C-alpha positions in Angstrom: 44.5 72.1 -68.8 45.5 72.8 -65.2 43.0 74.3 -62.8 44.2 76.2 -59.8 42.8 75.8 -56.3 41.4 79.3 -56.4 39.5 78.5 -59.6 38.1 75.3 -58.1 37.0 77.2 -55.0 35.5 80.0 -57.1 33.5 77.4 -59.2 32.3 75.7 -56.0 31.2 79.0 -54.4 29.1 79.7 -57.5 27.5 76.2 -57.5 23.7 75.8 -57.0 24.2 74.3 -53.6 26.2 77.3 -52.3 23.7 79.7 -54.0 20.9 77.9 -52.1 22.9 78.1 -48.8 23.3 81.9 -49.3 19.5 82.3 -49.3 19.6 81.6 -45.6 21.8 84.7 -44.9 25.1 86.3 -45.9 28.3 84.4 -45.5 31.5 86.0 -44.1 29.7 89.2 -43.0 28.4 89.8 -46.5 31.9 89.9 -47.8 32.8 89.2 -51.5 35.9 87.3 -50.3 35.4 83.8 -51.6 38.0 82.3 -49.2 36.2 83.9 -46.2 32.9 82.5 -47.4 34.3 79.1 -48.0 35.9 79.0 -44.5 32.6 80.0 -43.0 31.0 77.0 -44.8 33.6 74.5 -43.8 33.5 75.4 -40.1 30.0 73.9 -39.9 28.4 76.7 -37.8 26.4 78.2 -40.7 25.3 74.8 -42.0 24.1 73.9 -38.5 22.1 77.2 -38.5 20.5 76.2 -41.8 19.6 72.7 -40.3 18.0 74.4 -37.3 15.8 76.4 -39.7 14.7 73.1 -41.4 14.4 71.1 -38.1 14.1 73.5 -35.2 14.1 70.6 -32.6 17.3 68.8 -32.9 18.1 66.3 -30.2 21.3 67.4 -28.5 23.1 68.7 -31.6 25.4 71.5 -30.6 28.3 72.9 -32.5 31.4 74.7 -31.5 30.9 78.3 -32.5 34.5 79.4 -32.1 36.3 77.1 -34.5 39.4 79.4 -35.1 40.8 77.2 -37.9 40.9 74.1 -35.7 40.5 71.1 -38.0 39.2 68.9 -35.2 36.5 71.3 -34.3 35.5 71.6 -37.9 35.2 67.8 -38.2 33.1 67.7 -35.0 30.8 70.4 -36.3 30.4 68.8 -39.7 29.8 65.4 -38.0 27.1 67.1 -35.9 25.4 68.6 -39.0 25.5 65.2 -40.8 24.0 63.5 -37.7 21.3 66.2 -37.6 20.4 65.6 -41.3 20.4 61.9 -40.8 18.1 62.0 -37.8 15.8 64.5 -39.6 15.4 62.3 -42.6 15.0 59.1 -40.5 12.2 60.9 -38.6 10.6 61.8 -41.9 10.8 58.2 -43.2 9.2 56.9 -39.9 6.5 59.6 -40.0 7.6 61.2 -36.8 7.7 64.7 -38.2 
Protein backbone atom coordinates (compact mmCIF):
# COMPACT_ATOMS: atom_id res chain seq x y z
CA UNK A 1 0.00 0.00 0.00
CA UNK A 2 1.44 3.34 -1.08
CA UNK A 3 1.00 6.37 1.14
CA UNK A 4 1.19 9.83 -0.38
CA UNK A 5 3.13 12.72 1.12
CA UNK A 6 -0.10 14.58 1.82
CA UNK A 7 -1.41 11.57 3.77
CA UNK A 8 1.82 11.37 5.77
CA UNK A 9 1.64 15.08 6.55
CA UNK A 10 -2.03 14.83 7.52
CA UNK A 11 -1.21 11.94 9.88
CA UNK A 12 1.66 13.92 11.41
CA UNK A 13 -0.50 17.01 11.89
CA UNK A 14 -3.00 14.90 13.85
CA UNK A 15 -0.34 13.28 16.03
CA UNK A 16 -0.35 13.81 19.82
CA UNK A 17 2.78 15.99 19.64
CA UNK A 18 1.20 18.43 17.18
CA UNK A 19 -2.07 18.42 19.14
CA UNK A 20 -0.05 19.41 22.23
CA UNK A 21 1.83 22.12 20.31
CA UNK A 22 -1.50 23.60 19.19
CA UNK A 23 -2.48 24.13 22.84
CA UNK A 24 0.03 27.00 22.89
CA UNK A 25 -1.82 28.88 20.18
CA UNK A 26 -3.12 28.61 16.65
CA UNK A 27 -0.84 27.63 13.81
CA UNK A 28 -0.92 29.38 10.42
CA UNK A 29 -3.26 32.15 11.54
CA UNK A 30 -5.81 29.60 12.72
CA UNK A 31 -6.08 28.16 9.21
CA UNK A 32 -7.20 24.61 8.47
CA UNK A 33 -4.52 24.37 5.76
CA UNK A 34 -2.32 21.46 6.88
CA UNK A 35 0.58 22.56 4.67
CA UNK A 36 0.57 26.09 6.12
CA UNK A 37 0.50 24.69 9.66
CA UNK A 38 3.32 22.27 8.85
CA UNK A 39 5.44 25.05 7.35
CA UNK A 40 4.91 27.16 10.47
CA UNK A 41 6.18 24.28 12.58
CA UNK A 42 9.26 23.59 10.49
CA UNK A 43 10.43 27.21 10.42
CA UNK A 44 11.15 26.91 14.17
CA UNK A 45 9.64 30.25 15.24
CA UNK A 46 6.52 28.74 16.83
CA UNK A 47 8.55 26.00 18.55
CA UNK A 48 10.88 28.66 19.95
CA UNK A 49 7.85 30.54 21.28
CA UNK A 50 6.75 27.36 23.09
CA UNK A 51 10.20 26.91 24.59
CA UNK A 52 10.16 30.48 25.90
CA UNK A 53 6.87 29.63 27.66
CA UNK A 54 8.56 26.65 29.28
CA UNK A 55 11.85 28.44 29.98
CA UNK A 56 11.38 32.21 29.83
CA UNK A 57 15.06 32.91 30.48
CA UNK A 58 17.01 31.41 27.59
CA UNK A 59 20.64 32.35 27.31
CA UNK A 60 21.14 34.07 23.98
CA UNK A 61 18.70 31.95 22.00
CA UNK A 62 17.27 34.07 19.22
CA UNK A 63 15.53 32.88 16.09
CA UNK A 64 15.08 34.38 12.65
CA UNK A 65 11.44 35.41 12.53
CA UNK A 66 11.35 35.97 8.75
CA UNK A 67 12.30 32.57 7.35
CA UNK A 68 10.62 32.97 3.94
CA UNK A 69 11.17 29.32 2.97
CA UNK A 70 14.94 29.63 3.42
CA UNK A 71 16.17 26.16 4.39
CA UNK A 72 19.31 27.53 6.04
CA UNK A 73 17.29 29.83 8.31
CA UNK A 74 15.01 26.93 9.22
CA UNK A 75 18.02 24.82 10.17
CA UNK A 76 19.45 27.67 12.28
CA UNK A 77 16.10 28.15 14.03
CA UNK A 78 15.60 24.46 14.75
CA UNK A 79 19.20 24.20 15.98
CA UNK A 80 18.46 27.09 18.34
CA UNK A 81 15.34 25.33 19.63
CA UNK A 82 17.28 22.10 20.19
CA UNK A 83 20.04 24.00 22.02
CA UNK A 84 17.41 25.72 24.20
CA UNK A 85 15.79 22.37 25.07
CA UNK A 86 19.19 20.83 25.82
CA UNK A 87 20.24 23.72 28.06
CA UNK A 88 16.90 23.66 29.86
CA UNK A 89 17.11 19.96 30.69
CA UNK A 90 20.78 20.17 31.65
CA UNK A 91 19.82 22.95 34.04
CA UNK A 92 17.08 20.76 35.50
CA UNK A 93 19.48 17.85 35.97
CA UNK A 94 21.98 20.10 37.71
CA UNK A 95 19.28 21.61 39.91
CA UNK A 96 19.74 25.10 38.51
CA UNK A 97 16.06 25.68 37.81
